[in-house]
C-alpha positions as CSV (number, residue, x, y, z in Angstrom):
1,X,-0.5,-21.4,11.4
2,X,1.2,-18.0,11.8
3,X,3.4,-18.3,8.7
4,X,0.6,-19.1,6.2
5,X,-1.5,-16.3,7.7
6,X,1.3,-13.8,7.2
7,X,1.8,-15.1,3.6
8,X,-1.9,-14.7,2.8
9,X,-1.9,-11.1,4.3
10,X,1.2,-10.2,2.3
11,X,-0.3,-11.6,-0.9
12,X,-3.6,-9.6,-0.3
13,X,-1.5,-6.5,0.3
14,X,0.4,-7.0,-3.0
15,X,-2.8,-7.7,-4.9
16,X,-4.6,-4.7,-3.5
17,X,-1.8,-2.2,-3.3
18,X,0.5,-3.3,-6.1
19,X,-1.3,-1.6,-9.0
20,X,-1.6,1.6,-7.0
21,X,2.1,1.6,-6.2
22,X,3.0,1.0,-9.9
23,X,0.7,3.9,-11.0
24,X,2.2,6.3,-8.5
25,X,5.7,5.3,-9.5
26,X,4.9,5.8,-13.2
27,X,3.4,9.2,-12.5
28,X,6.3,10.2,-10.4
29,X,8.9,9.2,-13.0
30,X,7.1,9.6,-16.4
31,X,4.2,11.9,-15.7
32,X,3.6,15.1,-17.7
33,X,1.8,18.1,-16.4
34,X,-1.1,20.0,-18.0
35,X,-3.8,22.4,-16.8
36,X,-7.2,21.1,-15.9
37,X,-10.4,22.5,-14.3
38,X,-12.1,21.5,-11.0
39,X,-15.6,20.3,-12.0
40,X,-16.9,19.3,-8.6
41,X,-15.9,19.0,-5.0
42,X,-17.3,16.5,-2.5
43,X,-17.0,16.4,1.3
44,X,-18.1,13.2,3.0
45,X,-17.3,12.7,6.8
46,X,-13.5,12.9,7.0
47,X,-12.8,12.7,3.2
48,X,-12.5,15.3,0.5
49,X,-12.7,14.6,-3.2
50,X,-12.1,16.6,-6.4
51,X,-13.5,15.9,-9.7
52,X,-11.7,17.5,-12.6
53,X,-11.3,17.5,-16.4
54,X,-8.4,18.1,-18.7
55,X,-7.4,17.7,-22.3
56,X,-4.4,15.9,-23.9
57,X,-4.0,16.2,-27.7
58,X,-7.6,17.3,-28.2
59,X,-9.1,14.4,-26.2
60,X,-10.9,15.1,-23.0
61,X,-10.3,13.2,-19.8
62,X,-11.8,13.2,-16.3
63,X,-10.7,12.2,-12.9
64,X,-11.8,12.0,-9.3
65,X,-9.3,11.8,-6.5
66,X,-9.1,12.0,-2.8
67,X,-7.3,15.2,-1.9
68,X,-5.6,16.5,1.2
69,X,-7.8,18.5,3.6
70,X,-5.6,21.6,3.5
71,X,-6.0,21.8,-0.3
72,X,-9.7,21.2,-0.4
73,X,-10.6,24.7,0.7
74,X,-8.1,26.3,-1.7
75,X,-9.9,25.2,-4.8
76,X,-13.4,25.9,-6.0
77,X,-15.5,24.6,-8.8
78,X,-14.1,26.2,-12.0
79,X,-10.6,26.8,-10.7
80,X,-7.6,25.8,-12.7
81,X,-5.6,22.9,-11.3
82,X,-2.4,21.2,-12.4
83,X,-2.9,17.6,-13.5
84,X,-0.1,14.9,-13.8
85,X,-0.9,12.2,-16.3
86,X,0.9,9.5,-18.2
87,X,1.5,10.4,-21.9
88,X,0.9,6.9,-23.1
89,X,-2.3,6.5,-20.9
90,X,-3.8,9.9,-19.8
91,X,-6.6,8.0,-18.0
92,X,-3.9,7.5,-15.3
93,X,-3.7,10.9,-13.7
94,X,-3.9,12.9,-10.5
95,X,-4.0,16.5,-9.3
96,X,-0.4,17.6,-9.0
97,X,0.8,17.8,-5.4
98,X,-2.7,17.8,-3.8
99,X,-3.9,14.2,-4.2
100,X,-3.5,11.8,-1.3
101,X,-0.8,9.3,-2.1
102,X,-2.2,6.0,-1.0
103,X,0.8,4.1,-2.0
104,X,2.7,5.5,1.0
105,X,0.1,3.7,3.2
106,X,0.9,0.4,1.4
107,X,4.6,0.9,1.9
108,X,4.1,1.5,5.6
109,X,1.8,-1.5,5.9
110,X,4.3,-3.6,3.9
111,X,7.1,-2.7,6.3
112,X,4.9,-3.5,9.3
113,X,3.9,-6.8,7.8
114,X,7.5,-7.7,7.0
115,X,8.5,-7.0,10.6
116,X,5.6,-9.0,11.8
117,X,6.5,-11.9,9.5
118,X,10.1,-11.8,10.7
119,X,9.0,-11.9,14.3
120,X,6.6,-14.8,13.6
121,X,9.3,-16.8,11.7
122,X,11.9,-16.3,14.4
123,X,9.4,-17.1,17.1
124,X,8.4,-20.3,15.3
125,X,12.1,-21.3,14.9
126,X,12.8,-20.5,18.6
127,X,9.8,-22.7,19.6
128,X,11.1,-25.5,17.4
129,X,14.6,-25.3,18.9
130,X,13.1,-25.3,22.4
131,X,10.9,-28.3,21.6
132,X,13.9,-30.1,20.0
133,X,16.0,-29.5,23.1
134,X,13.3,-30.8,25.4
135,X,12.9,-33.9,23.2
136,X,16.6,-34.6,23.4
137,X,16.6,-34.2,27.2
138,X,13.6,-36.6,27.3
139,X,15.4,-39.1,25.0
140,X,18.5,-39.0,27.1
141,X,16.5,-39.5,30.3
142,X,14.6,-42.4,28.7
143,X,17.9,-44.0,27.5
144,X,19.4,-43.7,31.0
145,X,16.4,-45.4,32.6
146,X,16.6,-48.3,30.1
147,X,20.3,-48.9,30.9
148,X,19.6,-49.0,34.7
149,X,16.9,-51.6,34.5
């Protein structure tokens, strides 16, 4: 039961985190930077969000991202903020250097799940070998009893 459960969890992780990781990677390697404006700030419990707008080739774009706490107080509505975006799809964007990078969480979870999967697999194999050894001992004992009778 452990191995299928690990596979399901890994699959869910890939499905939920995969697109985020790809977007982060593309922004890291192909992103362009432009100037934008903070249009709103939102503080809910332990999270901080920025809403912002920017223009690329005359077209306007907007974004809303979770930002690091230390940067939240540095920016006010109307302040200029640097925005990273993909030239072929500016809808994929983030505030440069201040957005929370969720993909790192997925990498960390992926590593933990991989370690867990390895432990489960090795435990399963160890249990199988132990069971096989006990079966062989049982078969030998049964065979000896049959020869003595």
